[in-house]
N, C-alpha and C positions, 0 to 999 in steps of 0.2 A: 637291735633296738631302733624303733622308727624315729624319724626326725621329729614328728609331732610329740612323741613321748619325751624326748630329750628337752624339747622346748617347754613342755607343760610341767615337767617334774618340779623345777624350782618354784613355779607359780603356785601349783597345787600345794606343795610343801609349806609354803609361807602361809597360805590360807588355812590348811588343815591343822598344822601343828601350832601355828601362831604363838601366842604367849607361853603355851606349855613348854615349848622348846627353849624359850628365852629365859626360863628359870624363875618365873613369878610364882606366887603361891598356888600350887597345883590344886589343892583342895578347894580353896575359895573360888578360883577361876572356873574350875570344872563344874562345881555345883551351881554356880550362878548361871553358867551356860545351859546346864540341864533344865533348870527351872524356867529359864527364858524360852527355850525351844519347846518344852512340853506345853507351856502356856499358849504360845502363839501358833504352833503347828497343828492345824486341823486339815483333814483331807478334803480336797475339792471334789467331792464325789460326783456332783453334777457334771463337772468338766471331764472327769475321768471316764464317765459313762459314754462320752462321745467317741472315744477312741479305743476303750478297753471293754471287752465283752465279759461282764461279771455280774454276779448276784451278791447281794448283801445278806449274810447269814449269821447265825449264832449257835454256839454249843454251850448252853447254860449262860453263864455270864461272859463268855469269851466270844468276841466277834471274829468272823473270818469272811474273806471275800473269795468266792468261787469263780475263778477265771476260766473261761471255756475255750477250748481249742477250736480254731477255725479250720483245722485240718485233722479231724479225729482219725486215729489209727489204732483202735483197740481200747481195752480197759486198763488204763493206767491213771494213777493219781499221785501228785506231788504235794506234800505239805511244805510250804515255803516259809522259812523263818528269817525275818529281816535282821540285820545287824544294827549296832549302835550302842554296844556296851551295856545292854539290858536297861538303858535309861533314855536313849534317843529314839523317838518314834519313827516308824517307817514313813514312806512318802510315795510320790508319783513314780519315782525311778523304780521302786519295787514292783509297782503295777505294770510298768512297761516291760520289765524283765520277765515277770510272770506271764504276760501275754505272749512274748517271744518264745518263752520256754514251752508254753502250751501249744503254740502253733508248730514249733520245730519238732516236738516229740509226740504230738497227738494226745498228750495227757491233759486231764483236768488239773489245774494248779490252784490250791487253796492257800491264800495268804492268811496266815494265822496272826491276828492282832492281839498278841499276848500283852498282859499288863506290865508296867514299867517300874523300875526302882526310881525313887525310894518309897513310893506309895505301896508297892507290892513287895512281897518277899521272894526269895529264890524259890521257895516251895510253890508259891502262887504262880510264878512264871512257868515252871516246869509242868505243873498240874494243868494249866490252861492248854498247853500243847496236847496233853493226853486226853483232855476233854474233847478237843476237836478230832483227835485220832479215833476215839471211840465212836464218834458219829461216822467217820469214814469207814470203820469196820462194819457198819450196818449195810453198806453197799458194795464194798470192795473186800477181796481177800487180802490178807496181810502181804502176800508176795506181790500184789499189784500196787503196793503203796511204797513210795520213797519219801524220805525226809531230805530237804535241801535247806542249807543255811549258809550265810556269809558272816564272817567275823564272830561276834558273840552268838549270832544265830547258828553258826556252824558248831560251836561248842554246845549249844543248846540241843542240837540234833542228837549228840552223843549223851548229853546229860538227861535228855528225855527217856532214852533207853535205860539208863541207870535208874531213873526214877521209877520206871515200870517194874524193874527187877526188885526194887526196894518196897514200893507201896502197892503195886498192881501186878503181882507175878502171874496172875491168871491170863493177862493179856499177851498175845503173840507180838513179837517184834516185827517191824516193817521189813520189806524185802531188800531195800537199799538205803544207804546213807551217802549223801553228797555234801561235802563240807569245804567251803572256801575260806582259807586263812583262819582256822580255828585256834584261839588261845587255849591251850590244853591244860595248863596248870598255873594256878595263882595261889601262892607265889611261885615263880619259877625256881628251879634249882640254882645253885651258885654258878654252875657251868652254863646253864641256859641264860642267866642274867648277863654273864660275861659276854656271851655271843651277841645278845641283844644290844648291849652297849657298843660293841664293835660295829654293828650293822646300822646303828641309829642314824648316821648321816646319809645312808642310802635310801631309807624308807621315807617316802614323801607324805605318809599319812599318820603313822603311829610313832610317838616318841617312846623311847625304851622304858621310861619310868612310868608309863601310863598305868600299868598293873598295880603299882604301889598305891595309887589313889584308893583302890578298893580295899587294900589292907589297912590303910590309915583311917578309914571312915567306916569301920564295921558297925558303928551305931546307926548309920544310914543305909548301908548295903547289908541288909538283914537276910540271912539264909532261910529263916523260918523253919529251921531244923533240917533243911536239905543242904547240908554243907557240901555235898558232892557236886553241886552246881559249879563251884569254882574250879575244880580239878577232876574232870571226868576221866582223864587218863590214869588216875590213881585208883580207879575202881575196876572191878572185873569186867572184861569184854568177852569172855568166853561165850560162844554162841551168837555173837553179834552178826548182823547181816553184812553183805558185801559193802565195802567202804571205799569211796573215792575222795581223796584229799588233794586240794590245789593250794599251793603257796606261790607267792610272787618271789622272784629271784632277788628282789630288792628289800624284802620286808623283814622286820625284826622277829616276827613270829616263826620264821624259818628255823630259829633256834630250837623249836620243838621237834623238828623232823627226826633226829636220831632216836629220841625216846618213842616216837610214833612207830618207827620201823621195828624197834625192839619189842614194843608192846604187841603189835599185831603178829609178829613172828612167834613170840612166846605163847600167845593165847589163841592162835589159829584163826585169826581174822583175815579174810580175803581182802587184801589191800591193793588199791591202784593209786599211784601218785603222779601228779603233773606239777612241775615247777616251771612257771611261765616267766616271760620277760615282762615284769611289771611289779607293782607294789602291792600293798595290803588290799585284799578283796578286789583284785584287779578285774575278775570276770563280772563283778557286780556293777562296774562302771560302764558307760555306754560309748564313750567318745573316741577311744584310741584303738588302733589295729591290734595291739597286744590283748586288749580286753575281749575283742571279738573271737580271737583264737581260744581264749579260756572258755568262753561260752560254748563254743562248738564242742570242746572236750566234755563239758557238762552234758550237753544234749546227747552226744554219742553214748555216754555211759547210761543215761536215763532210758535210752531206746533199746538197750540190750535186754534180752530175755534172761 
């Protein structure tokens, strides 16, 4: 563990977990934060255009940002799904990661700006990814396309494939899935919850009880009929593409790893795993050595044929 990580961990933890960890009203605090962030957070597109090479595009009602590789190396496309619990918008950090991903892999990277809870339903969110994927299939073969996501975006990579199986079975699945810190089941099993609680002091980003907020407010977190969004691991993965999963050695969602291993073994999914020295969504962060190692693992997987 780097010295910078050890120094940053308590500071980031205090900011990221904040009052949630101190036991205040989770629902009220969380929803207030969501509304505040969604209202104030707009993308500084003019500023981003100065350093990121991208076009502003749309697939029906869903916007996406096509980030171009400055070192093209063949026909590859990545659909990038940002994290944030399906309710926090993406931002400049996602654009910077997408540009690095494009440059390091030679792929085009499309940032999918899916709609957010509570205004959208789970069905709306998953469908928006498939709307963009259908546009991608007009120019790319499915084997040339990968889905990448972090945190809830990672779970959405898997849920989008489940969505296609349920609602659009005529569509072929993509060639690869790359998921960083996916929350695979809400609610977790009793065993998974027990492990999360034991690991809560180690994770500087996610309190163990975060998933309970989604259970307690089903009036706001509406599935729209696509209940499978919450627990993609409980659905069939038979025939799923190659899957690369990263978890941080310090994070509570590492509790899902045993179920993930058993799921892929039982249903024949080609699974690669990397447990890095870091916390939740560590490869999506820019500042520490541990994060850079995670990114390199992602890039290596995406470059493989």
